[in-house]
Structure formats: structure tokens, C-alpha cells
N, C-alpha and C positions, 0 to 999 in steps of 0.2 A: 805488767805490772807489780813484778816483784822487787824492784828496786824503789827509792824514794820519790821519784816522779814516773809517771806513766810514759813509754818510750815507745813509738811505731816503730814496729818492725818489717812492715809489707805494706802493700795497697793492691787491689785491683779495680780498674776504670771499669764502671756500670754505664756506659755511655748510653746505651740504647734502653735503659728502664726508669721509669717514673714512680716515685714513691715505693723503693725497694723494702723488702722485709727479709729476715732469714731465720734458719732454724739450724742449731748447731748439734751436729750427730756425730761423736766422736773426733776424729780428725777430718771430718768432712763437714761444709758448709752448703746449705741448700738456700739459695738466693731467688726470690721471688718477686717480679716487679711488672707495673703496667708497660705496656708496648703497644703503639697505634700501629706500629707497621705489622704485627704479627696480626692483625686482626684480619687482613686478606679480604676487603669489600664488605664487612660484616659492620654493623652500626655501631657496635660498642667497643673500647677497645682490648685488645688482645692482652696475652700473658706470657711472660719470657721467664724460664727455669733454668738457673745454673747449678748443676754439682760442683763445689769447688774442693780441691784437698787442699788441706791447710797442714798437713803434717810438718811440713817445712814453712812454718809462718812468714820467713821472710821473701818468701817464693809461691804464694797462692797460683794453683792452676786449674782450669777450668777442664772437667773429665766428662762432662757432659752438657750439653745445651738444646733446651725444646721451646719451642715456639708455638703456642697455643692461639687459636683464632678465637678465644674466649674470655670472658672476663671472669677475673681469681675472685671468686665468693670468701672463700677461707683456704687455710692450710692447717693439717694437724699431723703430730709426730706420735709414733707409739714405739719405742725402741728405736731401731735402725728402720722402721717403715714410715715413710711420709706419703700423705694422702693429701690430695689437692681438689678441692671442689670448685669445678669449674661452669658459669652461665654462658650458653650460647643462644643469643637471641634471635630475632627474626631474619633471615637470610636479605641481603640488600639487591631484591629483584628491580626489574627495570618496570615499575608500575607507573601508569598514566594518569595523570592530573586531569581535574575537571578545569574547563577554562571558557574562554569566551568562545572557541570554535570546536568544543567537546562537551556535551550534557554528561551529568552524573550519572545517569543510567549508563551511557555509553563506557565511561570510564571503569563502571563496576564491573560492565562484561570483559572487558579488555582485561582487567586486573585478575578477575576469576580464571581467564585463560593464561595468563603470567603463571599463575600459582600452577595450573594443572600441568603446565609443559614443564615445570620445576622439576629437578631430580632429586631424589634421596640425598646425593652428595651435596646439595645445596642449602640442606638443612641440619646435617649431623656436623658435631666439630670436628676439626683436623687438627693435626699437628705435625712441625717440622723438626728434624732433629739434627744434630749437629755433633762429631764425634771429638775426640780429644785432639785430633789433628787439625780441628778447625774447619773440616770437609763435610757438606751434608751427607749425613748417613742413610737417610731413609729417603729425603724429599718429602713434600708435603702429602700426608694419606689420613684417610678418616680414622678418628680415634678409636672409634668402636663400630661394630656391626648391627644392622637391625635388630639381630636377636638379643643383642646387648641391653636395648631400650625397652623400659618399661612405659605403657602408655597408662595412665590411671582410670577408673572407671568415670569417676566423679571430674568434670572439665574445671582443673585451677587457672587457666590461662594458656598461653602461648610461650614456648620457650623450653630449652633442654638444659637439665642440669647434669652434668658427668662427674664422677668421682674417680681418680686416676690414684692408685698406689703403687708405689715402685721402694725396694730394698736402695739404701743410699749407696752401698757397695756393688750393686748391680743395676743401676738405673736405666740402662737400656731396656729391661724387663719390664714392663707396665701390665696391670690390671686394671680394666675402667668396664663401670657401667653407667647406666643414664637414667634418668627418669623424666619425661616430657611434664614438667612444670616451671615456673618462672621463680620459684623458691630463692630467697634471697637470707633464709636463715637456718644456721646450721648448728646443731648440739651433737657433740661426738662424748661418748662415754669411754670406758675402757673395752666396751663388750659391743657397741653399737654406735651408729651414726644416724642421726635423724634429719629430716627435710621438715620444715614448717611452710608452709603456701596458702593463702588467701586464695577464694575464688574471685581475682578481680573482674569486675565488668565496670569499665568506666562510662561514664557518663557523658564521653568523647568519644565520638567514632572517627576513625581516621581513614577515609577511602584512598585518600592520596595523602602521602606521610608527612607532605608540610603543611596542609592546612586543616587542622583539625574543626570540626563542625560538631553543634550540640545537637543531641538525637534524644530527644525525650524518650524515646521508647526504650533507651538505654538504661537498666537499672544499676545503681551502685555497687559495690561489694556487697554479697549476699551476707557477709558476715560469718562464715564458717571458715576455721582454717584447718585446712588439710594436713595430716602428718603421714610420712612415710618414713618407715625403721628399715635400718640395712644393718646385719651381721658383720664383724670384723673377723676376717681369716686369714692371718699373715697378709701378703698384700694385698687380698681380693677383699671385694664389699659384694655382700650377697643380699637382695631383696629378701626381707624377713615379714615384714606386715605394715598394713597402713590404717588407717582410721581418721576420723574427723572430731571437732570439737567446736561448739559455738562460742563465739569470742575471736579476739584479736591476740597475737602473739607479737610482743613487743621487740626481743630479740633474743639470742640464743642464751643469756642468761635467764630467760623467762622457760628453760625447761631442763629437767635434770632428771638422772634415773640412779635407782637404788634397789638392789635387791632385783632386777628384772621388772620393777616396775616403772613408769613413765609419770613424771610430776609435771604438769603444765599451768604456768600462771598466766591467766587471761584477762583482758580487759574488757571494757562494754562494747558491742557492735549492737546492730540493729536485731540482733537475734537473742539477746540475753537482756538483761536488765540493769537498771543504770548503776552497776558496780562490778567489782573484778570476783575473780574465784579462782580456787585450786583447785585442779582435777588431776585424779591419779589415773592412768589406764594400763590395764593388764594385756598380755599377748595372748589370743584365744587363736590357734591356728594361725591363719595369717592376717587377723583382725586383731587391731588395736582398740580394746571395747573399756570404756568407763566404769572403773570401779569403785570409787568414790568422790565425793566434792566436797568444797566449803564455798559458800556462797555468802553475797554481801558484804565484802570486803569494801571499803571506801566507798560510800554511795554517792555517787555524783561527781567521784572523782578519778586520777589515773594511776597506775602503776608507775614508780619511780625507780625502784629497787627491790631484788630479791637475792635473799641468801639462803643457798639450802644445806641441810645438814642431812644426817643418816635417818633421823626418826622428827626432823625440825624443819621448818619453813619458816624466813622471818620475811614479811612483805612491807613495804612502804609506798602508800599511796598519798595524794597531795593535791589539793585544789587549794585552801586557805591554811589549813593546818596539815601537820604530819601525823596522821594514824600510822603507828608502829604495829604491827599484828605478828602474833606467835602462833604458829599454826601445828598441832601433834599429829604426825605422819606414821607414828608408829603402826597403825593399823592402816594401810592403803585402802581397806574397803569402808572405813569409817572415820575419815579425817577430822579432826575436831579444832574450833577456833579456842586457844587457851588464854591470851591477853592481849591487851590493847591500852597504847600509848599515846595521847593526843599532845603535840607541840607545836609550838610556830616554826613556820620551815620546812627542808624535808631533805632527806638524805638520798643520793642518787647513786652511792657507791657505799656497801656494809663490809668490813672487814674483822673477822672473829679473831681476838689476841688473846692473852692468856688468860687462863680461867674461864668465866662467865662473862668477860667483857667484849662489847665489840667497837668498833670506832666508825662513824656515819660519817661521810664527807657529801656535802651537798651545799644548799643556799639557804640563808636566814629570809624570812619573808614577814610581811605585816600581818598581825595573826587575825585584823579585821577585815582586810583586803586580799591577802594571800599574795599580792606585790612583792616580788625578792628585791634585796638591797645589797647583799654581797654574798662571799662563799661562807658556811659554816662547819664547823666540825663537832659532832656529839661523840659523846663517851656513853655507851649505854651497859647496864648493869640486867644481864637475862638469867641471873641466878634463879630469880622465882619467874618463871615462864608464865604464870598467872597475874602477875603484875610487873612488867618490864619499866625501869627506869632509866631517866635519863641524868647521869651522875655529874658531868659537866660538859662547857660547850667551850668553843671559843668563836669570838667573831672575827672576821675578817673584814678589811677595808671595804667601803664601797664600792661598787662595781668590780668588784673582783670575783672569781671562777673556781673553781673545784676541779681542777683538770680529770681526776679519778673516775667522776661520772661519765667521761667520755671514753678515758683509757683506762684501764685498772694498772696498766704498767706505771701509770703514775703514781703508786701508793705502793711504799715497801714498807715493811715491818720488821724491824730488827730486833728478835726477843731477847737477846743477850743485852741489849742497852734499853728494854723496853720503850721502844722509840720508831715512830712512823716518819718517814719523809715522804711527803707528797707534792704533786705538782699544783702552785697556785699561779694564775695570771690577773692582771688589773688592767683594763684599758680595753678601747676596740679600735682606736688609732695610737699608735704609738704604744704599743703591748709592752708591758714588763713581765718578765716570768719568775718566779721564785720558787726555791725549796722551803716549805714549810716544816720545822722541825718539831713533831708533838712528842713531849715526853709524859709518858704516864707514871704518877705515882701514887702514892697512898690518897694525896689531897685531891688527885684529879689530872687534870691537863695542863702542860705549860706550853708555848708557842714561841719559835723562834723564827723570822722570817728571812730567809737569805736571799738577797740580789743575786740572779745567776744569768739570764738573757734578756733579750729586748726582741722585737720586731716578730715576724714570721715565722721564726725558729722555737719560739718559748713551748709549743706543743711537741718539740723534739727532745725535750730534757728527759735523761732516764740518769737514775742512781742504781748502780750495781755492786751489792754487797760481795766481799772477796771472803774465802775461807778464813783468811789471816785477821777478820774481824774489820778491816778496812771497808771505806767506801769508794767506789768510783766516781765521779760525776763527768755525764756526758753531756756537752750541750751542741749547736750546732757548728761551732768552730773548734771545740777544745775538748780535750780529755782531761782530767785534774783527780786528784785526790780530795774527798770532800771531809772537812773537819767536824767531829762531833763535839 
């Protein structure tokens, strides 16, 4: 990308991977993708990881390949260390199904015997590694030992989540730890990794995997979220503390850590009132203990977005209008609601820009019915935290969607240009993808929609700023410079 046009200098086929992602660490790239063949009898797809040397970009070379019989939850990079969080579901044991010649009680007894006859090898995650010469390095082996698996005192469901850390310059040496939880929510700060898991008790019992039957005695989710904290130490991840909070955690953006205090945005469940809350938790020994909270955010509504700062949280909830809340977190033992703004629609992604301004990407909505009509961009002024203001808005065409609410990589802020580039799609069949060029000036926000992609590749659009000030546009088919 140093010349007048982007030029491809090398490539590496990823034939066995689906939906690959990558992390760039110096002259090495860690490529991570789904691989059904790696599952080895698991119900869920496996994960394949390649460590690729790109010191010579014309000849990318695989230096390490690992196949996990676990599903990737997320991957994080701290300097030269990469951590994979993988989830292993229940093993595919030979369960019996009730039918015309087999009663349910008989199937239950048979299946209990199957579980008793299983070994720990059936339940723990495994990994298969391949060295730089393309031959098996270790063969299929357990990812970790029983001593490396923590079993929570509270039953949060069946499953195993493992954290695997390695230095990209020594990928053959790994550290792994696991906890028996089906958690799919992971937040990582500079010092800690947190898992959030709900104690899911489905109203459907599955005595035979393919025929779920309603069981009135099985209660739904009890409304509690369980939190597990781990400290980061080089490539190692060590258990630190655990706790719980009433309410539901929507995603990783609902958690944040500052000065050793965990802050959590929780939505309503059967154990809370009909509102959302901000809860702060401090570590006391091996326990995460509630320190403070702010309740009654968005009564009867759901959280749409959260943005955390050192001493501030901004929360957006929605049902018919968009309450935009500012919360003072300077004293984690006594957080306070500062201000509230109600406007039509909602912001599903918030991005701070220069000064006291924020851009919110989301949806416009009818203030009376709450029915959404199309994408919307809002410019907020939070210079007075007790009275946040919506300074300006951009209304996109009907049937459009702001992609930043689903993937934050669909939003890029260019401070030197005071311009945001963000993905907008329109349509459900025959979808068109745009880059919205939002220019922030003294008078507000102006918008230019640039058509860039079509079909099922619209969500793959990326804009990449370069150090020389230019911007690269990546679509499903091409790489080009994007004119500002």
C-alpha cells in the first residue's frame, strides 16, 4: 500500500477454515477460524489456529498449526502473547432414544450408564498440533489436566471453557486453564480476563439429543449471572476470584474494569425489577463482592449500548424512546446517575470523538410506537454530564441498518479529518453496502453515502487508515484506496 494502488504481494490458502480472523503481532500473523473436521466427534465445530511468518510478505509461511476440538469464543492479544478462549460442549456419547420399543425410563437408565462409563478424556478439550514441516507434532492430546480445571460451587450449566495462552515467537509452548461453565461472554482488560455465565435451566429437557420434550418441572434461567475472574501473567492465566450478580449480561461490552474494580451493566431478569442497572464489584480474597450500584435505568426497556470511561459510563436503553444516561463512577462504592436524555430511536454503538462529543450509530424509531424505520447517526454533547444533548442527527433511508451495532470494526474515526467512516447496509434481499462518510463540523454533521458492495459480502467491508493519512477500502472482492 506504499504506491498509488494497492498491490497483492503474496497469499496463503485457508482451505480448511470457515470465517477466519487474524491478529498481527510484528512479523507474525495468527489466523483463527472454524474447522468442522477439528471437532473430532464433538457436537459443535472445532477451531484451527495457524501461526504464520510474514517477514517475507511474498512468501507467508506456516510455522505452527493447531486444531482444537472446541469452538472459538474469542481471541485477545497482549503484546506478543495471544490468548484463545475456547468452549467445549458435551461429548457426543452413544445415547439411547426412547421410541416404540424402548420406554423413556429405560432410555434414561441406559443413558446414565453411558455417562458413568465415559472417561475424563471424553469431556476435556483436546488439541492436535502440526510443526513447520507439515508433520504431526504431538498428535491428538488433552489440552489440559484435571488439576487445571476449576469447578464452580454454583451450577451454571454444563460445558468447559478453556483459556490457552502462547507467545507467537514460541507457539509450541502453551499455558491452559479451564472452568466448567458454558459461558460465551468474555471480557479482557490489561490485567484480568472475566467470564460471565448465566445459570441456564431450560424449560426443555433432552433425554435423547434429537427429541426435546417439555418438562414443566424444569424452571427457566434463574436470572443470576456468574462471574469468574482470572489474572494475566505472561502466557499464563490464573484463577483470581468469582462472584455473581442478579440480572443478565448482554455481551462483552457490558463489562469493564478500572483501578481493579469490575463494572457490569445488567439487564432485567426474574430476579430484578423491570429495569437495568450498573453494578460495581471489588475483589475481596477470592470473591467478587458488590461495592455499589445504580438501578432503575430504562424501566421496561433493554440495554442497547454501553460506553465506559475512567469515571463515567454512558448507557442507552430502548423500547419506544432512547434514554441516554450518564453515570458517575468516580466513587465505585457510591455510583450516581448524573443526567438523562430521551430521544426517538436508539444508539447501538457509541464512539467518543474529540472534546466532549460522541457519535451514536443505531436506528431511528417512531416515538409513539417504537417501530424502527432505518439507520440513524446522532452527535451527542456530554460537556455537561447532568444535561447531555443531541446536537445533530443523520437519518438514513428506510430499511437501512448501521453495521457498527453488530461489529465495532464497521466504525473508524479519523481525528485529523474529523470524519467517521462507518458501514451502512440497505435491503434484505439484494442487499447494498455503503460507507457513510460523516464529517463533524462546527454546525453539526454532514453525510455522504458511498456505494461499495453488494450481496452477502456487505458485512465484510472494512476501512483501514494508513500512517500517511490515506485510507484503504477492503471489500469482498477488492482492495483499493478510499477517497476522502
